[in-house]
C-alpha positions in Angstrom: 7.6 11.5 -4.6 10.9 12.8 -3.0 13.1 10.5 -0.9 12.3 12.9 2.0 8.5 12.3 1.6 9.2 8.5 1.2 11.2 8.5 4.5 8.4 10.4 6.1 5.6 7.9 5.2 7.7 4.9 5.9 8.0 6.3 9.5 4.2 6.6 9.8 3.7 3.2 8.5 6.3 1.3 10.9 3.8 1.5 13.6 0.7 0.4 11.5 -0.6 -3.2 11.2 -1.5 -4.7 7.9 -5.2 -4.3 7.3 -5.3 -6.4 4.3 -3.6 -9.9 3.3 -2.9 -11.1 0.0 -3.5 -15.1 -0.1 -2.9 -17.7 -2.4 -5.3 -16.4 -5.1 -3.0 -13.5 -5.2 -4.4 -10.0 -6.7 -8.0 -10.4 -7.7 -10.6 -7.9 -8.8 -12.2 -8.1 -5.4 -8.7 -7.7 -3.8 -8.0 -4.2 -6.0 -11.5 -3.0 -5.0 -10.6 -3.5 -1.1 -7.4 -1.8 -1.5 -8.8 1.1 -3.7 -11.5 1.5 -0.7 -9.0 1.3 2.0 -6.6 3.7 0.6 -9.5 6.2 -0.5 -10.3 6.4 3.2 -6.9 6.1 4.9 -4.4 7.5 2.2 -1.6 5.2 3.6 -1.9 1.3 4.1 -0.1 -1.6 5.0 -0.7 -4.8 3.2 0.7 -8.3 4.5 1.4 -11.2 1.9 0.7 -14.7 3.3 3.1 -17.5 3.1 0.8 -19.6 0.8 1.3 -16.6 -1.7 3.9 -17.7 -4.3 3.9 -14.3 -6.2 6.6 -12.1 -5.4 5.6 -9.1 -3.1 7.3 -6.4 -5.2 5.4 -7.5 -8.2 2.1 -7.6 -6.2 2.9 -4.0 -4.9 3.4 -2.5 -8.5 0.0 -4.2 -9.9 -1.9 -3.1 -6.8 -0.3 0.4 -7.3 -0.8 0.5 -10.9 -4.5 -0.6 -10.4 -5.5 1.8 -7.9 -3.3 4.8 -8.9 -1.5 4.8 -5.7 2.3 4.9 -5.1 4.6 1.9 -3.6 6.3 3.5 -0.4 8.1 0.5 0.3 8.1 -3.4 0.2 9.7 -5.2 3.0 9.9 -8.9 3.1 6.2 -9.7 3.0 4.9 -6.4 3.5 3.7 -3.7 1.3 3.0 -0.1 2.2 0.9 2.0 -0.6 0.1 5.7 -0.5 -2.4 7.9 -2.5 -3.3 11.3 -1.7 -6.9 11.9 -1.0 -8.1 14.9 -3.4 -10.8 16.1 -1.1 -9.5 15.9 2.6 -5.8 14.9 2.7 -5.0 13.6 6.2 -1.3 13.2 5.8 0.6 16.3 5.1 3.9 15.7 3.3 6.9 17.5 3.6 8.1 19.5 0.9 
């Protein structure tokens, strides 16, 4: 992913609210499944990390991205943005 594409996705994610939250149990198989389903539907998702989660948000983002075959767009504070292009019907057209 180029920096121009990443900047475009950051702009889209700025207005989004987190659709999932990571709690004190951190990354569970159920959480990975939820993220995978959400990212399949929306392509770009924002995830919140709650205060009771002791793990590093960047480590959580890397783990979720690896397990869902997606890309980390950004991690700011306790917010994670992930992107994966939908192979069938892409909703988001990235700049070249």
